C-alpha positions, 0 to 999 in steps of 0.5 A: 591339075596342069602339068605345066610350070610356073615362071615369073618375073618382076620389077620391085623397089629392090631391083629398080627405081621409081622411074623404072617401076613407072615403066613396067607398070600396066595399065591395069592387072586385069589388062595385064593378064589378058594380055599375058594369056594371048601368048601361045602355050601360056595356060594361067597368069597372075599380075601384081602391081603396086607402088613397089612392084610390078610382078607377073607369073605364067604357067607354060609347058616349059620355062622357055615359053614362060620367059619369052611371054614375060621378056615381052610383057617387060619389053619396056623396062630396063633388063637390069631391073628385071628378075626372072625366077623359075618354078619353085623359086617363084612359088616361094617369092609369091608366099614371101610377098604375101607375108610382108617379107618382100615389102619396103616396110617388112611385115606391112598389112596393105600387101595381103590385101593387094594380093587378094585384089590381083587374084580377083582381076586374074580370075576375072581375066581368066588367068587363074587355073588349078596351078595359080589357084593353088598358089596364090590361095596358099600365098593368101593363107601364109600372109594371114598366119604370118599376121596372126601368129607372129609380130611381123606386123607391129610398129610401122605396117604401111608406107603411109605410116613410114611417110609420117616418120619421114616427115617427123625426121624433118618437122615437129608433127605436133601442131603441124598442118598437113595435106593429103592428095589422094583418097585410095588406100595409101592416102587413108593410111597416110591420113590415119597415121598424120592424124595419130602423129598429132597434126593440128590441121589435115586437108585431103585432096581428092578428084572425087571430093565425096572419096576424100570426105569419107576418109575425113570422116574416118580418121579424123574425128578430133582433128581440124580436118576438111576435103577439097578437090584437086583444083584447090591445090594452088591455094592448099598445097603451100601454106601446109607443112607436110604434104603426103602425095599418094594418086594412081595418076600417070603424070605429077599432080603436084607441080612447082606453081602449086607451092611457089608464092603460096605460102605468103612468103613464109620461105624460112618455114621447112615444108616436107613433101613425101611422094607415094605415088607410082609413078611420081605424083610430085614433078622432080623440079619441085624440091629445088624450091627455097625450104621444100624437101621432097622425099620419094619411095626410094628415100623411105629405105632408112625407116624400112632398115630401122623396122627391119631390124625391129622385126627380125625375130619375127621375120625368122619365124615367118620364114620357117612357117614359108618353109612348111607351107611351100613343102605343103604346096609342093606335095600338093602339086605332086599329088594332083599330077599323080592323081591326074595319070592315075585317073587317066590309067583307071578310066582307060582301063574301065572302058576296056573292062566294060567292053571286054565284059560285055564280050564275054558275057554275050559269048556266055549266052547273053540275055540267057546269063543270069544276074549271079553269073553276070555279078561273078564275071564283072567282079573277076574283071574289077579284080583283075583291073585293080590288081593289074594297075596297083603297081603301076599306081604305086610307081606314079605316086613315088615318081611324083614324090621323086619329081620324076615328071617324065614318068608321070607325062608317059603315063598320061600318053599311054592312058589317054582318057580321051580314046575312043571304043574303036581304039582297041586295048594298049598293045603290050609292044606300046607298053614295052616300048614306053617302059624301055625308054623310061625306066620309071614306067613299071618300076617296083621296089625290087627294081 
């Protein structure tokens, strides 16, 4: 278990605008983790990048190194949009993310899959060590519990369904025509939600038509639906009542020229566009066209507020669940750190014991020593080691339970498992000096 600390920083839908999120977004999660691992002192790294958040977690020897690495990582984002947290707050926040408590749509299901995908990316990049392994897998466990043991994900559970709800507030979806731009997970959820809301016609547009066709086959059994290449936007976008754009493009996909004049002059018919892209999929000036209303991620807040109210009771249950699981996680860290120091201590003692036993046996006659005599000497040595190390073992476990990491660190220095056979036993003066500088060393219940 690493003896470092977790430091995290983030730009989210709560701390920054859509444009600020775009500025903070890395080229890929894998590349972002690789970049963080090049910083001296950073031992582990994990990056979660979605349309609503960019979060980076690092493990280093102290928070100063972690903060410096994350400041550089988020250099392109406005300082006011970046939220930085230290160890406990960072770990608790990660649990809240996986449980859906930090999502635009409270309790939405998509985020737990994104946490898993980011974990795989970080592991492939070499960013997952013992500390983040425990943290991220615990977060995934919490997310699964939240969704199976509470009602946190009932009702609107994705941005795709939120987009449908937003459009339904402006136009009647029954019998309407809809266009989904993008065939990723968000596009699939939007298409499914639109079909469930009763749209009469649906077209899914994507660069790779086969991906769009897959969505049509999956969610559009009873709806007049089709797939088309991105190049067909000019002939499709202007004649639909609802457009939901959800791609991973770095540049806007939908421009005014895709709509202007394409609706046969039917400018009295309201058209609603919901932009779920991060960065934006819809050029900002598109909203200035007649009878066209564009909503982006920021505009879904009213729907999320309604959902939050509906799920308030479930959220309280999840908060209690997180408190419990966070406590288990911190105890897991404490046990592992204490066990690391204890293992080092026993390994050092075992090497000294073996050397001294062989010395004693050679003085007693070497090869003439019987098996019974050898067993007696070895048993005595084992007993001495166990009795001598029992009090410091107890003290180290107590130190870990009380967050006394200086004692743990000192023990690791004193009982270095890498010391060689010629280093000799640890001098009593060294132990005395350590004890005098750190009262936790050698402490007992009577101290």
